[in-house]
C-alpha positions as CSV (number, residue, x, y, z in Angstrom):
1,M,47.7,-1.3,-1.2
2,S,47.1,-4.3,0.8
3,S,44.3,-5.0,3.3
4,V,44.5,-7.2,6.4
5,T,41.3,-9.1,7.5
6,T,40.8,-10.6,10.8
7,H,38.1,-13.0,11.9
8,H,37.0,-12.9,15.4
9,P,34.9,-15.8,16.5
10,A,32.5,-13.7,18.4
11,V,31.8,-11.4,15.5
12,A,31.3,-14.3,13.1
13,T,28.8,-15.8,15.6
14,R,26.9,-12.6,16.0
15,A,26.6,-12.1,12.3
16,S,25.4,-15.7,11.6
17,E,22.8,-15.2,14.5
18,R,21.5,-12.3,12.5
19,T,21.3,-14.2,9.3
20,S,17.8,-15.8,8.8
21,R,17.9,-19.2,7.0
22,R,14.3,-18.4,5.8
23,A,15.3,-15.0,4.4
24,E,18.4,-16.6,2.8
25,A,16.0,-19.4,1.3
26,L,13.6,-16.8,0.0
27,A,16.4,-14.7,-1.5
28,D,17.9,-17.7,-3.2
29,R,14.5,-18.7,-4.7
30,L,14.1,-15.2,-6.0
31,V,17.5,-15.1,-7.7
32,R,16.9,-18.6,-9.2
33,G,13.6,-17.5,-10.8
34,A,15.1,-14.2,-12.1
35,D,18.3,-16.2,-13.4
36,A,15.8,-18.6,-15.2
37,L,13.8,-15.7,-16.9
38,A,17.1,-14.0,-17.9
39,L,18.6,-17.0,-19.3
40,F,15.5,-17.8,-21.1
41,A,15.0,-14.3,-22.4
42,G,18.7,-14.4,-23.8
43,T,17.6,-17.1,-26.0
44,L,14.6,-15.4,-27.5
45,T,14.6,-14.4,-31.2
46,D,13.6,-10.8,-32.2
47,V,10.3,-12.0,-33.3
48,E,9.8,-13.9,-30.1
49,W,10.7,-10.9,-28.1
50,E,8.1,-8.8,-29.9
51,T,5.4,-11.5,-29.7
52,R,2.2,-10.3,-27.8
53,L,0.7,-12.7,-25.3
54,L,-3.0,-13.4,-26.2
55,K,-4.7,-12.9,-22.9
56,D,-2.2,-10.4,-21.6
57,G,-1.7,-8.2,-24.7
58,R,1.8,-7.2,-23.8
59,K,4.9,-8.2,-25.8
60,V,7.1,-10.7,-24.3
61,G,10.0,-8.2,-23.9
62,V,7.7,-5.8,-22.2
63,I,6.7,-8.4,-19.6
64,V,10.3,-9.4,-19.0
65,H,11.1,-5.7,-18.5
66,H,8.1,-5.3,-16.3
67,V,9.3,-8.1,-14.0
68,A,12.6,-6.4,-13.8
69,S,11.1,-3.0,-13.0
70,V,8.9,-3.9,-10.3
71,Y,11.2,-5.6,-7.9
72,P,11.9,-2.4,-6.0
73,I,8.1,-1.9,-5.7
74,E,7.5,-5.4,-4.5
75,I,10.2,-5.1,-2.0
76,G,8.8,-1.8,-0.7
77,L,5.5,-3.4,-0.1
78,A,7.1,-6.2,1.9
79,Q,9.2,-3.6,3.8
80,A,5.9,-1.7,4.5
81,V,4.6,-4.7,6.2
82,V,7.7,-4.9,8.4
83,T,6.9,-1.4,9.7
84,G,3.8,-2.9,11.5
85,L,1.4,-0.4,10.0
86,P,-1.4,-1.4,7.9
87,V,-1.0,-1.2,4.1
88,T,-4.0,0.9,3.0
89,G,-5.2,2.2,-0.2
90,L,-3.6,-0.5,-2.6
91,T,-6.0,-2.2,-4.9
92,S,-5.7,-4.5,-7.9
93,A,-7.1,-1.7,-10.1
94,D,-3.8,0.2,-8.9
95,I,-1.7,-2.7,-10.1
96,D,-3.4,-2.8,-13.3
97,K,-3.0,0.9,-13.9
98,M,0.8,0.6,-13.1
99,N,1.1,-2.2,-15.3
100,A,-0.7,-0.4,-18.2
101,K,1.5,2.7,-17.6
102,H,4.7,0.5,-17.7
103,A,3.7,-1.2,-20.9
104,F,3.0,2.0,-22.5
105,E,6.1,3.7,-21.4
106,H,8.5,0.8,-22.1
107,D,6.8,-0.6,-25.4
108,S,10.2,-1.6,-27.1
109,P,12.9,-2.3,-24.5
110,T,16.1,-3.8,-25.9
111,K,16.8,-7.5,-24.6
112,E,20.1,-6.4,-23.3
113,E,19.1,-3.5,-21.2
114,T,16.1,-5.7,-20.0
115,V,18.3,-8.6,-18.9
116,S,20.8,-6.2,-17.3
117,L,17.9,-4.4,-15.2
118,L,16.5,-7.8,-14.4
119,R,19.9,-9.0,-12.9
120,R,20.5,-5.6,-11.1
121,N,17.1,-5.3,-9.6
122,S,16.8,-8.9,-8.6
123,A,20.2,-8.9,-6.9
124,E,19.2,-5.8,-5.0
125,A,15.9,-7.3,-4.1
126,A,17.6,-10.5,-2.7
127,A,19.9,-8.4,-0.7
128,A,17.0,-6.6,0.9
129,I,15.3,-9.9,1.7
130,R,18.6,-11.3,3.1
131,A,18.7,-8.4,5.6
132,L,15.3,-9.3,7.1
133,T,15.1,-11.3,10.3
134,D,12.6,-14.1,11.2
135,E,10.7,-11.7,13.2
136,E,10.3,-9.2,10.4
137,L,9.3,-12.0,8.1
138,D,6.6,-13.1,10.5
139,R,5.3,-9.6,11.1
140,A,1.6,-9.4,9.8
141,V,-0.5,-6.6,9.1
142,P,-3.8,-5.9,7.3
143,V,-3.1,-5.3,3.5
144,S,-5.7,-3.7,1.4
145,L,-4.7,-5.5,-1.8
146,Y,-6.0,-8.6,-0.1
147,A,-9.2,-7.3,1.4
148,D,-7.5,-6.2,4.4
149,A,-6.4,-9.8,5.4
150,A,-3.6,-9.8,7.9
151,L,-0.6,-11.0,6.1
152,T,3.0,-11.7,6.9
153,C,6.0,-10.1,5.2
154,Q,7.1,-13.5,4.0
155,F,3.7,-14.2,2.3
156,V,3.9,-10.7,0.6
157,L,7.5,-11.6,-0.6
158,E,6.4,-15.1,-1.8
159,D,3.4,-13.8,-3.6
160,H,5.0,-11.0,-5.3
161,A,8.9,-10.7,-5.7
162,V,9.8,-14.3,-5.3
163,R,6.9,-15.6,-7.4
164,H,6.9,-13.0,-10.1
165,S,9.6,-14.3,-12.4
166,Y,8.4,-17.8,-12.3
167,H,4.9,-16.8,-13.0
168,H,5.7,-14.8,-16.2
169,L,8.4,-17.3,-17.4
170,G,5.7,-19.9,-17.3
171,R,3.2,-17.9,-19.3
172,I,5.9,-16.8,-21.7
173,R,6.9,-20.4,-22.3
174,A,3.5,-21.6,-22.8
175,A,2.6,-18.8,-25.3
176,L,5.8,-19.4,-27.3
177,R,5.5,-23.2,-26.9
178,R,9.1,-23.5,-25.7
């Protein structure tokens, strides 16, 4: 079976007008961070994978699994901002509970399943970011997690989904002295 693809200049122009350079850059930064975390995780020994971080208390593998697992939640928070409605009822205590529950439920993830989840969820998060327009990135609403400060979708993305892998990779590297 063969397929024929035609490219009409007007269609290509309309598609490029919808593509936000800012969204593309955010998505690329997210992917670079997730790739760096995945590559580093792949080099860890079994002992390193099971090492607990002193201040955090979670095992390295649990933290990598945590990063992979929360991309959909972080993207959902950004998409909530896009609706234009305030984000209410979300507190740092809620985040702490979610993280503790995750650590309990995923105490011994395998490296292979974790890296696979990290790659899959980061790719889906990047696709969701790429679908955003500049107008959506600029939309700001009060966000309870930040004392009801009016924050843009772009800020929420940068402070959560985009930054997350870099943040934990830095802490893991420091803890393992690698």
